[in-house]
C-alpha positions in Angstrom: 116.8 84.3 46.6 116.4 80.6 46.2 118.1 78.9 43.4 116.2 76.5 41.1 118.7 73.7 41.8 120.5 72.1 44.7 123.8 73.8 45.6 125.7 71.7 48.0 128.8 73.3 49.5 130.9 70.9 51.7 134.0 72.0 53.6 136.1 69.1 54.8 139.0 69.9 57.1 140.9 66.6 56.6 143.2 67.7 53.9 146.7 69.0 54.7 147.3 72.7 54.4 149.6 72.2 51.4 147.2 69.9 49.5 146.7 70.7 45.8 144.4 69.2 43.2 146.4 67.3 40.7 144.0 66.6 37.8 144.0 62.9 38.7 140.3 62.3 39.5 140.6 59.1 41.7 143.6 60.5 43.7 142.0 63.9 44.3 138.5 62.7 45.2 139.9 60.0 47.6 141.8 62.7 49.4 139.0 65.2 49.7 136.2 62.7 50.4 137.8 60.6 53.2 135.7 58.1 55.2 134.3 59.4 58.4 131.4 61.2 60.2 130.9 64.9 59.6 129.0 67.7 61.2 127.0 69.6 58.6 126.0 73.3 58.4 123.1 73.7 56.1 122.5 76.8 53.9 119.2 77.2 52.1 119.2 80.6 50.6 121.3 82.8 48.3 120.5 86.5 48.6 121.1 89.2 45.9 122.1 92.4 47.8 121.6 94.7 44.8 118.1 94.5 43.1 119.6 96.0 39.9 121.4 92.7 39.3 118.3 90.7 40.2 116.5 92.6 37.4 119.3 92.0 34.9 119.3 88.3 35.9 115.6 88.1 35.2 116.1 89.6 31.7 118.9 87.2 30.9 116.8 84.2 32.1 113.9 85.2 29.8 116.2 85.7 26.9 117.9 82.3 27.4 114.5 80.6 27.6 113.4 82.2 24.3 116.7 81.3 22.6 117.5 78.0 24.4 119.0 75.9 21.5 121.1 78.9 20.3 122.3 79.4 23.9 123.4 75.8 24.3 125.4 76.0 21.1 126.8 79.4 22.0 127.9 78.1 25.4 129.7 75.1 23.9 131.6 77.2 21.4 132.8 79.9 23.9 134.8 80.1 27.1 133.6 81.3 30.5 132.5 83.9 31.2 130.5 84.0 27.9 131.2 87.0 25.6 128.3 89.5 25.1 125.6 88.8 22.5 122.6 91.0 21.7 120.4 87.9 22.1 121.0 88.1 25.9 118.3 90.8 26.0 120.4 93.4 27.9 122.8 96.0 26.8 126.5 95.2 26.5 127.4 97.5 29.5 124.6 95.9 31.6 125.9 92.4 30.8 129.5 93.0 31.7 128.6 95.0 34.8 126.5 92.0 35.8 129.3 89.5 35.1 131.8 91.7 37.0 129.7 92.2 40.1 127.0 89.5 40.3 129.1 87.1 42.5 129.9 89.9 44.9 126.2 90.3 45.5 125.6 86.8 46.6 125.5 85.6 50.2 124.7 82.3 51.9 122.5 82.1 55.1 122.9 79.3 57.6 119.6 77.7 58.5 120.5 74.5 60.4 122.8 71.6 61.2 122.9 67.9 60.6 125.3 64.9 60.2 126.5 62.8 57.3 128.8 59.8 57.1 131.2 59.2 54.1 132.1 55.6 53.3 135.0 55.5 50.9 136.2 52.0 50.0 137.9 50.6 46.9 137.3 53.8 44.9 133.6 53.7 45.7 132.2 56.6 47.7 128.8 56.3 49.5 127.0 58.6 51.9 124.7 58.1 54.9 122.7 61.2 55.6 120.9 62.0 58.8 118.1 64.5 59.7 117.5 66.5 56.5 120.3 64.8 54.5 118.7 61.4 53.7 118.7 62.2 50.0 122.5 61.7 50.0 121.9 58.0 50.6 121.0 57.8 46.9 124.4 59.2 45.7 127.3 56.8 44.9 130.6 58.0 43.3 132.4 55.3 41.3 136.0 56.5 40.9 136.9 53.3 38.9 134.8 54.3 35.9 134.4 58.0 36.7 130.6 57.9 37.1 128.1 58.9 39.7 124.8 57.2 40.5 122.1 59.5 41.8 118.3 59.1 42.0 118.3 56.1 39.7 120.4 58.0 37.1 124.0 57.6 36.0 125.9 60.9 35.7 128.8 60.9 33.2 132.1 62.7 33.8 132.1 66.0 31.9 135.3 67.8 32.6 138.1 69.0 34.9 137.5 72.6 35.9 140.1 75.3 36.8 138.8 78.6 38.1 141.6 81.1 38.3 139.5 84.0 39.6 138.0 84.8 43.1 135.0 86.3 41.4 132.6 83.5 42.2 130.2 82.5 44.9 133.0 80.9 47.0 135.2 84.0 46.8 138.2 81.7 46.1 140.1 80.1 43.2 139.3 76.5 42.8 139.7 73.3 40.9 137.2 70.5 40.5 135.4 67.8 38.6 131.9 67.8 37.1 129.5 65.1 36.2 126.1 65.5 34.5 122.9 63.7 33.4 120.1 65.3 31.4 117.1 63.9 29.6 114.3 65.9 27.8 116.1 69.2 28.3 115.1 71.2 25.2 113.2 74.3 24.4 110.8 72.3 22.2 110.0 70.0 25.1 109.5 72.5 27.8 106.9 74.5 25.8 104.4 71.6 26.2 102.2 71.4 29.2 102.9 67.7 30.1 106.6 67.5 29.4 109.1 65.4 31.2 112.7 66.3 32.0 115.6 65.3 34.3 118.7 67.3 35.0 121.4 66.3 37.6 124.8 67.8 38.0 127.5 67.2 40.6 130.8 69.2 40.9 133.4 68.2 43.5 136.4 70.5 44.0 138.8 72.2 46.3 139.0 75.9 47.3 142.6 77.1 47.0 142.1 80.2 49.2 140.3 78.5 52.1 141.9 75.0 51.8 138.4 73.4 51.8 136.5 70.9 49.7 133.2 71.8 48.1 130.5 69.9 46.4 127.8 71.4 44.2 124.8 69.1 43.6 122.0 70.3 41.3 118.8 68.4 40.6 115.5 69.1 38.9 113.0 66.5 37.6 109.6 67.2 36.0 107.0 64.5 35.2 103.9 65.4 33.1 104.6 69.1 33.7 104.8 68.8 37.5 108.0 69.3 39.4 108.8 66.3 41.6 112.5 67.0 42.4 113.9 70.5 43.0 117.2 70.6 45.0 118.6 73.8 46.6 120.6 73.5 49.8 124.2 74.6 50.3 126.1 72.8 53.1 129.4 72.8 54.9 130.9 69.7 56.6 133.5 69.3 59.3 134.9 65.9 60.2 134.2 64.7 63.7 
């Protein structure tokens, strides 16, 4: 099942086996995004093995769309995973069964290979993509002011993330950093036919179980009701 957004999963094998994320953004990112050329394995799809969870996900998606503003406020005021609420459109048992098992029903499928170069100088990280990865040329990470420039937009640093459970798509505990940019993302806006919106998110982190770095890049852009950007491509990198 294809996601709506780009999911970019990068595994860099340059960190020492005992490396740990420290919570110091420049220090950590300089370590896990070292300069060099990398071979890339590309993954385009995420499959749900149990159709029961796909149906619950559909109900949740519809409920969130119908109660979007409430959902944003509810998400900001509660931890992850979110507690149950009747506005989710499913029963309490269905919801917690979905939370407990959804990540165990996801798989990535490898579809190709490419190359990418990382240029890390003076706390500025740039990318040079080849084959299907040219879009990465438009991504620049500025570790001096904790911003990311992507597709003519500046993503602001959001938060340091600590995931203590292996119940996630990577099947590993991890720590990482998240940046976001959004414009025109509101329920009132998306109910019009010619609406405009932009949403970009980048998470960079380190998998504790596998000792690998990952990057999640999500992007969706709509102009006059037409989708012009829609990213969805997990990848794994290995330094050459």
